[in-house]
N, C-alpha and C positions, 0 to 999 in steps of 0.2 A: 505493501498500499504506499509507502514512505516513498519508496523511488519513482512512483507515478505521479506521486502528489507534488514533488518537489519540480518534477519534469515540466507538468502542466501547469504550476505556479509561475516559474520562470518564463514560459510562452506567454502566459496573461500577463504577469505582473512585471517582467523585465527589470528595468533599471530603480521600480518602484524599492523602497529602504524597508530589507526585512526585518533586521536588527539596526537600531541605533544606540551607540554606546555613549557613556554618560561624559565622554570626551567632546559629542558631536558626531565622531564618525560614524559612518554607515557601512552596512554589508547588502547589496542589491538580493533580489531573487535570483537573477542571473548568476552573481556571485557564489551563492550558496550551491545552486546547482554545478557549476564549472569546478569549485572547489571539491565537492563531493566526489565529481565522477572521477576527478585526479587523485583523490586519497582512496578511493575504492580500487583505483588501479595498483595503488601504493599497498594496500591491504592485501591483494591478492598475489602480488610479487612477494609478499612475505608468507605465502600459503595458506592465509586466512579464506575460510570456506564456508560454504553453508551448514549452520549448526553448529561453529565454532562459539566462542564468547570473548568479546572484545570488552575489556574492563577499561572506562574512563575514568580517571582519578585527575581532573582537569575542573579548573573554575569555571562557574556558570556563564558562559558566554558563546560566542559564534564559533570558535574551534568546538566546543563540545557539540553543537548542532550539527557543524559539517562533518564529524567524525560519526555520528549516530546515522546521519544520511547516509554516509559512505558505506558504514556496516552493513546496513538494510541494503543495499545495491548489489552488495556481494552474497546476501543470505544471512550474515552472521546475526548473533544476538548481543545486543549492547546493554550491557549492565553499568550501572553509573556508582561510584563511590561519593558521597555527598561530601563536598569541600572541606566541611566542619569536623568531619571526624579524625581522630586521634591517630597515632601508628598502629595503635594494638587494634582497633577498630576496623582500621582501614586492612589489615592483616586477614581479619575476621572474613571481612567481605570477599576477598581474593580467594580465601581458602573454600568458602561456600560455592562461589561460582566455577573455580579452576580453570582461569583464562586462557585463551590460546594466544593472547596478546594484550599489554596494558598500556595503554596511553597516558603519560602523567607530565604534569611539570616537575621541575626539581623539588618545589617546595611541597608537593602533594604526593611525594614517591616513599615517603618513611613507613616503616613497617611491611614494604611488599617485600616477599622472600627473594631471596639471590635465586632461587629455583624458577622464579618466572621470567618470562621474556617482558623486558620492559623497554619502551623507548621513551625517552624525554624530548617533549616540545616545548618551545619557548612561545608563548603568546605573542600577539601582534596585532595591531587594529587596519593593516592593510592587508585586504581581501586576496591579494593575489599572492601573499606569502603563508597565510594561515596553513598550519601543519606542513610548512614546507618540508620538513624532515621525512615526510612520508608520502607526498605529492609525487606523480610522474607527469610533468607537464604535457598537455595535449592528448594523454590517454584517458581511456575509461574501461569499462567493462559491459559483457553484454548483458540483455535484459533477461530477469527471471523469468520462469514460467508462473503463471498467478498458482497462489497457493494461499488459501483464507488460513489454513491450519500452522502456517510456519512460525515459528517464534520468531519475533521482533525485538523485546526488551525484557528486560530483568528489573523492577523496581524494590526497593529494599525499606522492609520494617523490621518490627525486632520480635522475637520470641519471647516465651513466658519468662524466660531467663534474661532478656536483653540481648541476647545474641541476633546478629541478622538473619531475617529469612527474604530469600528472595522472589516474590510474586512474579510469575512471569505470563508475560501477554502474546498473543499471537495477531495476525493481520485482521482475523474476525473480529477481533475484542475490539482491536483500534476503530473498525469501520463502523462497528457499533457505536462506540463512545464517539466519534464524529457526528452520527446521525442524532443521537439522544442529546448532545449538547448544540447542535445548530442545524438539525434537521436536513445536514448533509449539503447544506448552500454554499456555493461558489462566490466568493469576491464581494461578501459584505465589507472588506475592508476595515478602516479605523485604525485606531491607537490600542495598543495593550501594555501592560506594564509587568515585567516578569518579577512575581514578590516571592518566590520559591527558588530553591535551587534547582537546577537543572537536573538533577537525578531524581526529582522527586517525580511521583507520579501524576502530579499536577502539570506536569511537563511533557515526560516520556510519552503518556499515552493521549495525549491532549495535541503535541504539535502536529499531527498530521492536520485537523481542522484548523488550526491556528495558521498554518503555510497555506492552506485552500481558501481562506479569508482573504488572503493579501495583505492581512493587516501588517503594521508597523511595530513590532515589540522592543520597546525602551528597555534597556537594561542599566542596572546600577551596581557600580562597583562593590558595595555593600548595602544592604537596605537601610535608607535613611529616610525619617517622617518628612524633613524638609524638601528634601529633593522629590518625594514622592508627590506632596502637595504642591510644589512647583509643577510638575508632569501634569497633574491633576488640572490645575488652572491654565497652563500653557496651552495644552492641546483639547481642552474643553471634555474629556473626557467624561462620558454618560453612566459609569460605575466604578466604583470604588472596590477594591477585592482584596482579599487577606485572612489572615487570622486574627481572632480577637485580640491577642496581644499587641498586634500591629495598629488594629483601630484605636486603641487606647492610646497608643503613643503618638497617634496622629491628633486625635484629641488635646491631649496633653501639652501637643507643640506650641511654643510660647506664641508665635506669631500665627495660630490656627485662624483668628476670626478675620485676618488681613487677606486672607487669600479668596478670590472671586471662585465659590465652588457651585455657583449656580448651575452648571452642567449636569452635576450630579443626580442621577434618577433611580439609581439603586445601591445599596451597600449589602454585597453578598462575601460571606465568613463561612470559611471551613476550618478544618484541623481542632474541631473539640467543639462542645458547646460554649455559648456567649455568656456571660453573668448579665441578670436582667437589668441590672443599672446602667452597663455599656451599652445595651441595646436601646434601653430608652433615652439616653444621653446622646447616642450617637443619631439618634432619626431626629432629635430636635435641634440638633447642630449641623447637621447636613442638611436638614430638609429633605429627606429621602427616606423609603422605607428600609428595612434591614432584613435581609433574606439569611438565616441560618442553613448551612449545606451539611449536611449529616454523611458521611462515607468514610471511606477507608483505602488504605492501599490494596488490600485484596478485591476490593470491589471496581478496581479501575477508577477511583473518585467520585464515582455516581452513586447516588443512594436516595436520600430524604432531605426535604428542603422544606422550608415555612414559605408561604405565600408573601407576594409584597404586598398584598392588600389586607394582610392577617390582622385580625383582632388583637389586643393587648395580651390575651391569654395565649394566643398560639405564637405570637411572636416573643415573649417573654420567656413564657416557659416549656417551650417544647422545640422540638426540631422537625416539626412539620409532618409531610405525608411524603409517601412512595412518590418520584419523580416518574414522568411516563415512561413507560416499558419496564419500571422496577416493582417488584411487590415485597412486601413487608410482612412479616408473622414475628407474634411474640409466642415463643415456645418454652414449656417446661424440661425438666432434667432428661426425661424420657424422649423428647421430641414433641409430644404433643401440644397442640395449638391451645393457648391459653385464651380464658375470657377477658373481656374488658377489664381493664384495671388491674389485672392480674401480674405481680411481675416475674418476667421472664427473661431467656435470652431474645434478642434480635437477631431473627435470620433473614437473610434477602436471597432474591432471584431475580438476576439482571444479565442481559447478555454482555455486561461490561466486565464481568468477575473474572478475574485470574484463572487461568489455568492449572493453577496449582504452583505449590512451592519448589524453586528450581533443588533437584537432588534431595528431596525431602516426601518420599511415597507417603510416610505414617502419617507427617504433618499435613500433608493434602489431605488425606482420606479423613482425619478428624476435622477439617474444616469445611471441605465440600462434601456435601452430602445429599445424593440423588438430586442434584442441579441447585442445592442452594448452598449458600455461602454461612455459615457461622461467625457471626461478628465479635462474639465475647463480650458484649456490652448487654447489659439488664436494661430493661427498658418495660414500658406499659403502653397500651393504647388507649385513648378515651373515645368517648361514643360518636366523636365526631372525625377519628380516624387519626388523630393527629397523635405522635409516639413523643413521650416524655422517657427521659433515660434516667435510670436510678443506680447508676453505679457501673461496675465494670465485675466480671467474673474474674479477671485476674486482678494483680493489685497497680497495674500499671495507673499512671497518670499522665496529664497532657501540661506541660509548659510551654505556653507559647505556641502552640501546635507542633511541637515536637512529642515523641512518647519517652515516656523514663520508667524503666524497670527497676524497683527496688532493690531486687536482687542482685543486677550488675554492679549497682551503685554500691551496694553495702560490700561486695566482694573487694572492690578496691579500696575502700575507707576503712574497712575491717584491718588492713594490712598497716596502719598507722599504728607506732608504737604505744601511744598515750591512749589508743581505744582497746577495753574489753571486748565490749560489746556494741554492736550500732545496729539501729533501724531505720532507714529512711521512710518517710511517709509526707503526702500532701498537705500543703495548708492552702485555703484558698487565698488568690490575691488579685488584687482589683484590675491589675494591668495582663498579666501572663495568664491569668485563669486558675494556675496552680502552681506554686513551686514546693521543692522539697524541704524538708525539715531532718536533720541527721539528729536523732535521738541516741544520745551515747552515754553509757556505763565505760566512765572512765579508768585506766588501769591504775592511776593513783590520784584519789579524790582531792587532792591538793595541788592536783598540777593537770587539770582538767584541759586538753585541747582546746584551742580557741575557734572559731569559724575561720579566720585566716588561715591557720594553720591545716586545717581538714583541707581547706580548697586548693591550698599550695600542693598537699599530698596526691590528690586527687586527680591536678589538672593535667599530668602527663598522659594518663590513660583514659580520661572521660571527657567528653565534648563538653563546651562551658554549659549546656542548658542542662545537663545531667548532674552539675555541682549542687549541694545543697545552697539554700538563700539564707539559712539558719540554723544553728545548734541549739538541743537543749539537754543540757545534762540530768542525768536523772540517777538513782541510786540501783534500778535493777529494770527489765525491760521484763511486760505483764507477760503471762503464759495462759491460755487456755485450759480447758479440762483436758487436753491431748497432750497439754506440756507443749506446745507448740505456740510459737509467737503469735502473741493476740492482735492482729493488725488493727484490726475494728477498735479496740479500746485506744490504741494511739491515734490513731487517726481522729476518732472522737474527741481525745485530748487535745489535739492541734485546733479543731474547731472549738473547741471551750476556751483555749487560748487566745484566739483571733477574735472571739466574741466579748471577752475579757479585756483585750487590749483596743 
């Protein structure tokens, strides 16, 4: 799908900017098609072929897109390592997919095994030199046979222990996502802002329809609320997209009220639920409706959503109803559909759902059951058909749109010499939705580690969003009747601390 999409887009949109960089430089649709042809020839010359995995450890930018398109042109499967990953996490991603080739910048090559074939590339703003280390000038590859079942990309989420799990998608799912998001329309044009890493499911599975639209995608060197507000104003964008934490930071920008945001007709927010107070404030200050989109990496970034004309109850307290083409049910522990109001696990059926977890048939069989996707989220459905989240089957929490798994964080922090025991639990946060709190039993109560010391200890092995935002020193950790850590009691304690504060 991707090869045909970029070839057609280059023919239709030509010298229109496909990407505009923060510096003002641009990469056209013709640039993308030509560069990806030449990189595809370079990849084929290195032996990359249909079904092989290409791992990209690159910044989010045109080089990433060119490499992704090039891999699709030779039939290879692209996996992306989020630039925010630390060396240890990057190694886990590589181990999961076993790539035939890795393209990385020097800054993002740490942790990659010496057993891997790694080619270092240097980012540039010159379209003619992008991935020059790989390109074969003036060359390309032959067209692939049409195959809806051909694997195209692997998007990483995390398992119950925080280890990476690669959800993989085929041409069939990418085509379904394009149809569900845009109706398959070509040439709607306009301007988009890339708000997530290119390795994220929100780019990997949606790039086909973004290219087909002929849009100009604006890139930021790093996400910045002031820069985004300037883009919204300058290009008169009709919608602002992001995760709840980003919307909160926009609203808290010191010059927010000075920007002309009258073009905004919708606020569309994913990456976890939004606090009701944030929804209320954003609707008022943007003077636009706020739609919460509930989805996951496994669902291809498609799921439920609140209506743009929702009443306060739906907009503030639910994640809405299934989007067209999606079915949702709340089920019990035995898979039975529960009555209205009962709490159970949310199951989804959607043509956008992943084919499975790469190299993990057992995990796939647990998550994909008879055409349904088990989300791991607890929910209820009300009489109007709106769904309300009620927690998570696992202990995972979401900080600023990123999943955090306590067991992974605890395994790292627990090696601090001043920590005897540690548990990480979420605490509500007005900006990020949830943040982690390290509940610590110190080795020496008179010399308990500080938050700064704990962060410094974990920084080498954990992404910044996984690090705790607070520490609470206790004499002991609570246990349940089975002598296991009582996380529910710890989380309730944090909620109480927040209320008291």
